[in-house]
N, CA, C and O of each residue as an XYZ file, in Angstrom:
420
protein
N     -75.389     13.090    -28.262
C     -74.717     13.090    -29.554
C     -75.698     13.565    -30.619
O     -76.896     13.292    -30.550
N     -75.176     14.263    -31.579
C     -75.987     14.760    -32.666
C     -76.568     13.583    -33.453
O     -75.841     12.662    -33.826
N     -77.876     13.616    -33.702
C     -78.534     12.513    -34.399
C     -77.983     12.299    -35.799
O     -77.958     11.175    -36.300
N     -77.554     13.350    -36.407
C     -77.047     13.263    -37.765
C     -75.786     12.389    -37.856
O     -75.548     11.732    -38.870
N     -74.999     12.391    -36.798
C     -73.745     11.644    -36.803
C     -73.834     10.332    -36.029
O     -72.850      9.598    -35.943
N     -74.996     10.032    -35.468
C     -75.164      8.783    -34.729
C     -75.169      7.609    -35.699
O     -75.759      7.678    -36.777
N     -74.500      6.527    -35.299
C     -74.441      5.334    -36.141
C     -75.724      4.538    -36.019
O     -76.303      4.418    -34.939
N     -76.143      4.013    -37.111
C     -77.252      3.086    -37.116
C     -76.839      1.882    -36.265
O     -75.712      1.407    -36.408
N     -77.706      1.370    -35.385
C     -77.309      0.237    -34.538
C     -76.805     -0.969    -35.339
O     -75.894     -1.671    -34.901
N     -77.392     -1.203    -36.498
C     -76.928     -2.327    -37.313
C     -75.516     -2.077    -37.834
O     -74.683     -2.984    -37.856
N     -75.254     -0.842    -38.251
C     -73.916     -0.520    -38.754
C     -72.866     -0.631    -37.661
O     -71.721     -0.995    -37.931
N     -73.247     -0.321    -36.430
C     -72.279     -0.395    -35.336
C     -71.868     -1.840    -35.061
O     -70.840     -2.073    -34.424
N     -72.645     -2.804    -35.526
C     -72.270     -4.218    -35.407
C     -71.480     -4.656    -36.633
O     -70.450     -5.316    -36.503
N     -71.952     -4.297    -37.816
C     -71.360     -4.809    -39.059
C     -70.045     -4.129    -39.431
O     -69.141     -4.779    -39.955
N     -69.931     -2.848    -39.169
C     -68.725     -2.119    -39.577
C     -67.459     -2.651    -38.896
O     -66.467     -2.884    -39.586
N     -67.452     -2.854    -37.575
C     -66.222     -3.415    -36.975
C     -65.896     -4.815    -37.494
O     -64.728     -5.146    -37.696
N     -66.923     -5.634    -37.709
C     -66.695     -6.985    -38.236
C     -66.079     -6.896    -39.627
O     -65.103     -7.587    -39.920
N     -66.639     -6.055    -40.479
C     -66.124     -5.900    -41.838
C     -64.707     -5.325    -41.820
O     -63.845     -5.769    -42.577
N     -64.472     -4.351    -40.968
C     -63.142     -3.731    -40.899
C     -62.084     -4.730    -40.441
O     -61.012     -4.818    -41.039
N     -62.379     -5.481    -39.384
C     -61.419     -6.468    -38.887
C     -61.199     -7.560    -39.929
O     -60.065     -7.981    -40.158
N     -62.274     -8.015    -40.556
C     -62.143     -9.062    -41.577
C     -61.265     -8.583    -42.739
O     -60.414     -9.334    -43.216
N     -61.461     -7.360    -43.190
C     -60.650     -6.836    -44.300
C     -59.194     -6.654    -43.896
O     -58.290     -6.950    -44.677
N     -58.962     -6.170    -42.687
C     -57.586     -5.966    -42.218
C     -56.858     -7.303    -42.096
O     -55.720     -7.441    -42.547
N     -57.517     -8.278    -41.488
C     -56.893     -9.597    -41.320
C     -56.603    -10.229    -42.671
O     -55.533    -10.802    -42.872
N     -57.544    -10.129    -43.595
C     -57.339    -10.739    -44.901
C     -56.276    -10.000    -45.714
O     -55.546    -10.622    -46.486
N     -56.182     -8.697    -45.549
C     -55.113     -7.949    -46.227
C     -53.744     -8.377    -45.696
O     -52.797     -8.536    -46.467
N     -53.644     -8.563    -44.383
C     -52.381     -9.041    -43.806
C     -52.058    -10.460    -44.272
O     -50.908    -10.769    -44.586
N     -53.076    -11.319    -44.316
C     -52.858    -12.683    -44.807
C     -52.367    -12.673    -46.248
O     -51.440    -13.405    -46.595
N     -52.982    -11.850    -47.084
C     -52.585    -11.778    -48.490
C     -51.159    -11.263    -48.625
O     -50.383    -11.768    -49.435
N     -50.822    -10.263    -47.833
C     -49.469     -9.709    -47.873
C     -48.444    -10.766    -47.464
O     -47.399    -10.897    -48.101
N     -48.742    -11.519    -46.403
C     -47.832    -12.570    -45.954
C     -47.743    -13.700    -46.987
O     -46.674    -14.268    -47.208
N     -48.885    -14.017    -47.616
C     -48.904    -15.074    -48.622
C     -48.047    -14.687    -49.829
O     -47.347    -15.531    -50.388
N     -48.100    -13.421    -50.230
C     -47.296    -12.967    -51.366
C     -45.803    -13.122    -51.101
O     -45.028    -13.342    -52.031
N     -45.395    -13.009    -49.835
C     -43.978    -13.104    -49.489
C     -43.544    -14.535    -49.162
O     -42.360    -14.774    -48.924
N     -44.466    -15.477    -49.147
C     -44.121    -16.843    -48.752
C     -43.874    -17.731    -49.967
O     -44.303    -17.409    -51.075
N     -43.182    -18.845    -49.757
C     -42.966    -19.783    -50.860
C     -44.254    -20.489    -51.290
O     -44.299    -21.049    -52.385
N     -45.286    -20.479    -50.470
C     -46.557    -21.094    -50.844
C     -47.154    -20.447    -52.095
O     -47.953    -21.063    -52.800
N     -46.765    -19.225    -52.357
C     -47.285    -18.514    -53.526
C     -46.982    -19.265    -54.827
O     -47.748    -19.174    -55.786
N     -45.886    -19.993    -54.864
C     -45.448    -20.637    -56.103
C     -45.765    -22.128    -56.151
O     -45.314    -22.818    -57.065
N     -46.524    -22.636    -55.195
C     -46.844    -24.064    -55.181
C     -47.795    -24.459    -56.302
O     -47.926    -25.647    -56.599
N     -48.457    -23.503    -56.929
C     -49.363    -23.849    -58.028
C     -48.606    -24.419    -59.219
O     -49.211    -25.030    -60.099
N     -47.298    -24.229    -59.260
C     -46.514    -24.750    -60.380
C     -46.246    -26.249    -60.240
O     -45.784    -26.886    -61.187
N     -46.530    -26.817    -59.065
C     -46.312    -28.244    -58.831
C     -47.574    -29.002    -59.200
O     -48.638    -28.754    -58.631
N     -47.466    -29.921    -60.144
C     -48.633    -30.687    -60.593
C     -49.213    -31.496    -59.434
O     -48.483    -32.043    -58.607
N     -50.538    -31.556    -59.399
C     -51.220    -32.376    -58.421
C     -51.615    -31.653    -57.142
O     -52.374    -32.194    -56.338
N     -51.118    -30.456    -56.943
C     -51.515    -29.717    -55.745
C     -52.837    -28.998    -55.983
O     -53.284    -28.864    -57.121
N     -53.451    -28.543    -54.911
C     -54.805    -27.993    -54.976
C     -54.971    -26.845    -55.963
O     -55.930    -26.839    -56.734
N     -54.069    -25.883    -55.959
C     -54.266    -24.709    -56.802
C     -54.241    -25.082    -58.277
O     -55.002    -24.524    -59.067
N     -53.383    -26.012    -58.658
C     -53.350    -26.461    -60.047
C     -54.676    -27.094    -60.428
O     -55.210    -26.842    -61.508
N     -55.202    -27.922    -59.528
C     -56.476    -28.592    -59.780
C     -57.614    -27.576    -59.840
O     -58.505    -27.690    -60.682
N     -57.586    -26.587    -58.953
C     -58.637    -25.570    -58.955
C     -58.633    -24.763    -60.244
O     -59.692    -24.499    -60.813
N     -57.474    -24.376    -60.700
C     -57.391    -23.632    -61.954
C     -57.878    -24.483    -63.124
O     -58.507    -23.967    -64.049
N     -57.591    -25.784    -63.088
C     -58.078    -26.689    -64.131
C     -59.600    -26.802    -64.080
O     -60.259    -26.811    -65.120
N     -60.162    -26.888    -62.865
C     -61.618    -26.931    -62.715
C     -62.270    -25.685    -63.309
O     -63.302    -25.779    -63.974
N     -61.674    -24.528    -63.073
C     -62.215    -23.287    -63.630
C     -62.198    -23.299    -65.143
O     -63.161    -22.876    -65.783
N     -61.086    -23.792    -65.730
C     -60.998    -23.884    -67.190
C     -62.035    -24.856    -67.749
O     -62.691    -24.576    -68.751
N     -62.168    -26.000    -67.083
C     -63.137    -26.994    -67.552
C     -64.565    -26.457    -67.466
O     -65.374    -26.679    -68.368
N     -64.867    -25.756    -66.384
C     -66.214    -25.201    -66.244
C     -66.476    -24.145    -67.310
O     -67.574    -24.079    -67.864
N     -65.481    -23.326    -67.596
C     -65.636    -22.281    -68.610
C     -65.903    -22.885    -69.991
O     -66.553    -22.255    -70.825
N     -65.415    -24.080    -70.234
C     -65.633    -24.753    -71.521
C     -66.813    -25.713    -71.473
O     -67.061    -26.427    -72.445
N     -67.543    -25.747    -70.366
C     -68.724    -26.594    -70.254
C     -68.429    -28.068    -70.086
O     -69.271    -28.907    -70.407
N     -67.253    -28.399    -69.589
C     -66.839    -29.800    -69.479
C     -67.110    -30.413    -68.104
O     -66.876    -31.607    -67.914
N     -67.587    -29.644    -67.162
C     -67.790    -30.135    -65.799
C     -69.090    -29.562    -65.239
O     -69.513    -28.487    -65.663
N     -69.731    -30.249    -64.300
C     -70.991    -29.751    -63.746
C     -70.814    -28.443    -62.971
O     -69.710    -28.084    -62.559
N     -71.934    -27.748    -62.787
C     -71.950    -26.444    -62.127
C     -71.695    -26.569    -60.630
O     -72.189    -27.489    -59.979
N     -70.929    -25.644    -60.102
C     -70.834    -25.386    -58.664
C     -70.477    -23.907    -58.523
O     -69.886    -23.316    -59.426
N     -70.835    -23.324    -57.402
C     -70.541    -21.892    -57.200
C     -69.040    -21.628    -57.251
O     -68.596    -20.624    -57.809
N     -68.269    -22.532    -56.668
C     -66.824    -22.327    -56.639
C     -66.233    -22.386    -58.043
O     -65.382    -21.571    -58.397
N     -66.684    -23.348    -58.840
C     -66.188    -23.443    -60.223
C     -66.603    -22.219    -61.026
O     -65.857    -21.748    -61.886
N     -67.797    -21.705    -60.741
C     -68.241    -20.499    -61.428
C     -67.344    -19.318    -61.063
O     -67.004    -18.507    -61.925
N     -66.957    -19.218    -59.781
C     -66.062    -18.146    -59.348
C     -64.709    -18.284    -60.027
O     -64.136    -17.295    -60.484
N     -64.196    -19.510    -60.095
C     -62.910    -19.735    -60.758
C     -62.974    -19.384    -62.241
O     -62.054    -18.771    -62.782
N     -64.062    -19.775    -62.890
C     -64.222    -19.454    -64.311
C     -64.337    -17.944    -64.517
O     -63.812    -17.411    -65.494
N     -65.018    -17.255    -63.605
C     -65.141    -15.797    -63.715
C     -63.784    -15.127    -63.559
O     -63.478    -14.176    -64.278
N     -62.968    -15.612    -62.630
C     -61.621    -15.067    -62.450
C     -60.798    -15.289    -63.713
O     -60.089    -14.386    -64.157
N     -60.886    -16.477    -64.291
C     -60.158    -16.744    -65.539
C     -60.655    -15.855    -66.672
O     -59.864    -15.368    -67.480
N     -61.952    -15.647    -66.726
C     -62.537    -14.803    -67.783
C     -62.036    -13.363    -67.650
O     -61.660    -12.738    -68.642
N     -62.032    -12.845    -66.431
C     -61.595    -11.460    -66.193
C     -60.105    -11.301    -66.498
O     -59.674    -10.262    -66.997
N     -59.326    -12.339    -66.193
C     -57.881    -12.241    -66.403
C     -57.458    -12.658    -67.806
O     -56.270    -12.864    -68.055
N     -58.411    -12.784    -68.724
C     -58.075    -13.123    -70.103
C     -57.653    -14.567    -70.279
O     -56.799    -14.863    -71.115
N     -58.233    -15.466    -69.509
C     -57.963    -16.912    -69.549
C     -56.542    -17.254    -69.148
O     -56.058    -18.344    -69.452
N     -55.868    -16.343    -68.472
C     -54.550    -16.647    -67.926
C     -54.732    -17.107    -66.485
O     -55.597    -16.605    -65.767
N     -53.919    -18.055    -66.073
C     -54.034    -18.602    -64.721
C     -53.221    -17.741    -63.753
O     -51.995    -17.846    -63.696
N     -53.903    -16.901    -63.004
C     -53.260    -16.076    -61.996
C     -53.741    -16.512    -60.619
O     -54.806    -16.079    -60.178
N     -52.992    -17.350    -59.939
C     -53.415    -17.801    -58.618
C     -53.579    -16.649    -57.633
O     -54.397    -16.725    -56.716
N     -52.804    -15.582    -57.820
C     -52.934    -14.432    -56.926
C     -54.346    -13.858    -56.975
O     -54.899    -13.459    -55.950
N     -54.921    -13.820    -58.168
C     -56.282    -13.301    -58.324
C     -57.282    -14.216    -57.645
O     -58.214    -13.743    -56.994
N     -57.101    -15.522    -57.788
C     -58.002    -16.477    -57.140
C     -57.935    -16.314    -55.629
O     -58.968    -16.295    -54.959
N     -56.728    -16.196    -55.090
C     -56.568    -16.044    -53.642
C     -57.175    -14.725    -53.174
O     -57.836    -14.689    -52.136
N     -56.964    -13.644    -53.917
C     -57.533    -12.352    -53.537
C     -59.057    -12.400    -53.540
O     -59.691    -11.848    -52.640
N     -59.649    -13.044    -54.529
C     -61.110    -13.166    -54.589
C     -61.611    -14.016    -53.428
O     -62.621    -13.681    -52.808
N     -60.920    -15.111    -53.126
C     -61.310    -15.950    -51.997
C     -61.273    -15.161    -50.688
O     -62.182    -15.279    -49.867
N     -60.246    -14.373    -50.497
C     -60.133    -13.578    -49.267
C     -61.219    -12.510    -49.202
O     -61.787    -12.274    -48.135
N     -61.512    -11.867    -50.319
C     -62.572    -10.849    -50.345
C     -63.933    -11.472    -50.053
O     -64.728    -10.907    -49.302
N     -64.199    -12.621    -50.639
C     -65.468    -13.295    -50.367
C     -65.540    -13.769    -48.917
O     -66.624    -13.819    -48.335
N     -64.408    -14.111    -48.339
C     -64.377    -14.471    -46.920
C     -64.725    -13.286    -46.037
O     -65.403    -13.444    -45.021
N     -64.266    -12.099    -46.419
C     -64.620    -10.898    -45.658
C     -66.118    -10.624    -45.759
O     -66.753    -10.256    -44.772
N     -66.677    -10.803    -46.946
C     -68.115    -10.616    -47.118
C     -68.908    -11.652    -46.301
O     -69.959    -11.346    -45.738
N     -68.389    -12.855    -46.253
C     -69.058    -13.916    -45.464
C     -69.050    -13.581    -43.989
O     -70.006    -13.903    -43.283
N     -67.999    -12.946    -43.503
C     -67.952    -12.590    -42.077
C     -69.058    -11.614    -41.713
O     -69.594    -11.672    -40.606
N     -69.409    -10.715    -42.632
C     -70.514     -9.793    -42.382
C     -71.844    -10.566    -42.370
O     -72.723    -10.280    -41.556
N     -71.983    -11.533    -43.266
C     -73.193    -12.355    -43.267
C     -73.312    -13.157    -41.986
O     -74.417    -13.334    -41.473
N     -72.206    -13.643    -41.461
C     -72.239    -14.377    -40.203
C     -72.636    -13.455    -39.060
O     -73.364    -13.865    -38.156
N     -72.168    -12.224    -39.092
C     -72.544    -11.260    -38.049
C     -74.017    -10.897    -38.134
O     -74.627    -10.529    -37.130
N     -74.587    -10.998    -39.318
C     -76.014    -10.689    -39.516
C     -76.858    -11.721    -38.814
O     -78.086    -11.646    -38.856
């Protein structure tokens, strides 16, 4: 095989892992968008409502630091302080795909 087109051995491990992780998470997100679970954040006391509240509290300095709260606050900041659970779920899935590459490392 031509050396110019040969895959780096590390890439030959990470690329399939990243590709499968992204495909699986894209399918999960698509299925989640079509399911009734998408609207459960409107029910008080469930996890997504609490998570969105944690992000708001962290953004206002009312709660201690954690990476997850920082991610939630960043999502709220990017979305103009509007609570979009779809954005939170998409970010969680994307970070999960990135974690799969770290696990393969």
